[in-house]
C-alpha positions, -999 to 999 in steps of 0.1 A, spaced: -626 -1 -51 -639 -32 -33 -620 -64 -28 -630 -98 -16 -622 -109 20 -624 -142 37 -638 -140 72 -635 -169 97 -659 -172 126 -669 -195 154 -706 -201 161 -715 -223 191 -682 -243 186 -686 -247 149 -661 -230 125 -676 -213 95 -659 -193 67 -675 -168 44 -664 -145 16 -674 -109 17 -669 -80 -7 -657 -49 12 -633 -20 12 -611 -34 40 -609 -63 64 -625 -45 93 -656 -36 73 -658 -73 61 -657 -85 97 -683 -60 107 -706 -71 79 -704 -107 90 -709 -98 127 -740 -78 117 -754 -108 99 -745 -132 127 -744 -114 161 -737 -146 180 -705 -153 160 -670 -148 173 -649 -135 144 -616 -154 144 -599 -138 113 -604 -116 83 -580 -117 53 -579 -109 16 -592 -138 -4 -566 -160 -20 -579 -161 -56 -563 -193 -66 -569 -213 -33 -604 -199 -27 -615 -209 -62 -604 -244 -56 -621 -245 -22 -650 -220 -24 -665 -205 8 -701 -194 14 -710 -159 4 -722 -135 31 -756 -134 13 -760 -171 23 -773 -171 59 -749 -191 82 -767 -210 109 
């Protein structure tokens, strides 16, 4: 059963946040790190359904640059 996780990262001094579907927070962070090797992962948490719907984040499928 997969859940949605919010992963924060820092790329060259710029903060980015993406939402990832994964089994746990570690797998979500590893998926983001695989897509963005230069990124420093700052946090991974379960998505807050109410708050994240009001302020949506990028999906991991959307390339972060």
